[in-house]
C-alpha positions as CSV (number, residue, x, y, z in Angstrom):
1,M,3.8,28.0,18.0
2,K,3.6,25.8,21.1
3,R,1.0,23.6,19.5
4,I,3.2,22.9,16.5
5,F,6.2,22.2,18.7
6,L,4.1,19.8,20.9
7,L,2.8,18.1,17.7
8,F,6.4,17.5,16.3
9,A,7.7,16.4,19.7
10,L,4.8,13.9,20.0
11,L,5.4,12.6,16.5
12,G,9.1,12.3,17.1
13,F,8.6,10.4,20.4
14,C,6.2,8.0,18.7
15,T,8.5,7.2,15.8
16,V,11.4,6.4,18.1
17,Y,9.5,3.6,19.8
18,T,7.9,2.1,16.7
19,G,11.3,1.3,15.4
20,A,11.8,-1.1,18.3
21,Q,9.1,-3.5,17.0
22,T,10.5,-6.1,14.7
23,A,8.8,-9.0,13.0
24,D,10.3,-12.5,12.8
25,A,11.1,-13.6,9.2
26,D,10.0,-17.1,9.9
27,D,6.8,-16.3,11.8
28,N,4.1,-18.1,9.8
29,Q,0.9,-18.9,11.5
30,S,-2.6,-19.8,10.3
31,W,-5.6,-19.1,12.5
32,N,-8.8,-20.9,11.3
33,D,-12.3,-20.6,12.8
34,L,-14.4,-23.6,12.6
35,Q,-18.2,-23.7,13.3
36,I,-20.4,-26.8,13.1
37,T,-24.2,-26.4,13.3
38,V,-26.5,-29.4,13.6
39,P,-30.3,-28.8,13.5
40,I,-32.1,-30.7,16.3
41,N,-35.6,-29.5,15.5
42,E,-37.3,-26.4,14.1
43,Q,-36.6,-24.3,17.2
44,F,-33.2,-25.6,18.3
45,D,-29.8,-25.9,16.7
46,F,-26.7,-27.5,18.3
47,T,-23.6,-25.4,17.5
48,L,-19.9,-26.1,18.1
49,A,-17.4,-23.3,17.5
50,G,-13.6,-23.2,17.9
51,T,-10.4,-21.8,16.6
52,L,-7.4,-23.8,15.3
53,R,-3.9,-22.4,15.1
54,F,-1.2,-23.9,13.0
55,G,2.4,-22.7,13.3
56,K,5.3,-22.3,15.7
57,T,4.7,-21.7,19.4
58,S,5.6,-18.3,20.6
59,R,9.0,-17.7,22.0
60,S,9.5,-16.0,25.3
């Protein structure tokens, strides 16, 4: 009986705080990974890697 009460109390506590998280309606972002590899010789490749983000800056 105590385990069931503890389970329901924990579930109720978690659902109260998940309702506080809201998403912006105009929050559109695109995260793109870019990797460029150039072979130098048979044993060595030169690689550049990066991430590009397009969208609005985050609001504080």
